[in-house]
C-alpha positions as CSV (number, residue, x, y, z in Angstrom):
1,M,0.1,-0.1,0.0
2,K,1.4,3.2,-0.8
3,L,0.3,6.8,0.0
4,V,0.1,9.4,-3.3
5,V,0.5,13.1,-2.2
6,A,0.0,15.5,-5.2
7,V,0.6,19.5,-5.0
8,V,-1.2,20.6,-8.3
9,Q,-1.6,24.0,-9.3
10,D,-5.9,24.7,-8.4
11,Q,-6.7,25.6,-12.5
12,D,-5.9,21.5,-12.6
13,S,-7.1,20.4,-9.5
14,N,-10.9,19.5,-10.6
15,R,-9.9,17.9,-14.7
16,L,-8.0,15.5,-11.6
17,A,-10.3,15.2,-9.1
18,G,-13.3,13.5,-12.4
19,A,-10.4,11.3,-13.7
20,L,-9.7,10.0,-10.2
21,T,-13.3,9.4,-9.4
22,K,-14.0,7.6,-13.0
23,N,-10.4,5.3,-12.7
24,N,-12.2,5.0,-8.8
25,F,-9.2,6.3,-6.8
26,R,-10.1,7.8,-3.7
27,A,-9.2,11.0,-2.4
28,T,-8.9,13.2,0.0
29,K,-8.2,17.2,-1.0
30,L,-7.0,20.1,0.8
31,A,-6.8,23.5,-0.1
32,S,-3.0,24.9,0.1
33,T,-0.7,28.1,-1.3
34,G,2.7,27.7,-3.5
35,G,5.8,29.9,-2.0
36,F,7.5,30.8,-5.2
37,L,4.1,32.8,-6.7
38,R,1.8,32.1,-3.8
39,S,-0.6,31.0,-5.1
40,G,-3.6,28.5,-4.8
41,N,-2.8,24.7,-5.2
42,T,-4.5,21.6,-4.4
43,T,-3.1,18.7,-2.3
44,F,-4.7,15.6,-2.9
45,L,-4.1,12.6,-0.5
46,I,-4.4,9.8,-2.6
47,G,-4.1,5.9,-0.7
48,T,-3.7,3.0,-2.8
49,D,-2.1,-0.8,-3.5
50,D,1.3,-0.7,-5.1
51,S,0.0,-2.1,-8.3
52,K,-2.4,0.9,-9.3
53,I,0.8,4.0,-8.7
54,P,1.7,3.3,-12.6
55,Q,-1.9,3.9,-13.8
56,L,-2.1,6.6,-10.7
57,L,0.5,8.2,-12.3
58,D,-0.1,8.4,-16.0
59,L,-3.6,10.0,-14.5
60,I,-2.4,12.7,-13.2
61,R,0.2,13.2,-16.0
62,D,-2.9,13.5,-18.8
63,N,-4.1,15.8,-15.7
64,C,-2.1,18.8,-14.5
65,R,-0.2,20.4,-17.2
66,S,2.4,22.8,-16.7
67,R,2.1,25.8,-18.6
68,E,3.5,29.4,-19.0
69,Q,2.5,32.6,-16.4
70,L,4.4,36.5,-16.8
71,V,3.9,37.1,-13.2
72,S,5.5,40.5,-11.8
73,P,7.9,40.3,-9.4
74,V,7.6,41.6,-5.6
75,S,9.6,44.7,-5.1
76,P,12.8,44.9,-2.6
77,L,12.0,44.8,1.0
78,G,14.1,46.8,2.9
79,G,15.8,47.3,-0.4
80,N,15.6,50.9,-2.7
81,A,12.5,50.3,-4.5
82,D,13.5,53.6,-6.3
83,S,15.7,51.9,-8.7
84,Y,13.4,48.7,-8.9
85,I,11.1,48.4,-11.8
86,P,9.1,45.4,-11.8
87,Y,9.0,43.5,-15.3
88,P,7.4,40.2,-16.0
89,V,8.8,38.0,-16.0
90,E,8.0,34.6,-17.5
91,V,8.0,31.0,-15.2
92,E,6.7,27.8,-16.3
93,V,3.3,27.2,-13.7
94,G,1.5,23.9,-13.9
95,G,2.2,20.1,-13.7
96,A,2.5,18.2,-10.6
97,T,4.6,17.3,-7.7
98,V,4.0,14.2,-6.5
99,F,5.1,11.8,-3.0
100,V,4.8,8.0,-3.5
101,L,5.3,7.3,0.3
102,P,5.0,3.9,2.1
103,I,2.2,3.3,3.9
104,E,3.0,0.8,7.0
105,Q,-0.6,0.4,8.3
106,F,-3.7,1.0,6.9
107,H,-7.0,1.4,9.6
108,H,-10.6,2.4,8.5
109,F,-13.1,2.7,11.4
């Protein structure tokens, strides 16, 4: 048994939740916030058998795409903001960060 923790961008969360349900994976959905862009993320906790991990990873890969996004940098803290000109920067967002963890015991009451 494994616990899969998948952190996905909010834009992909509904599509992934639908695909998980359609393929009989049960998941707990948690709201989370990313560090760099301070944007909304969704963290899925999914418990499944070892044999289903490849199928689950394929579902996550197919439903969580990375994309380019323009963001304005935050002004420097404590520095001289007079010379700071915030030009938008293109960064890659989306996709999924996935952790697969072993489960020693599982109980359902």
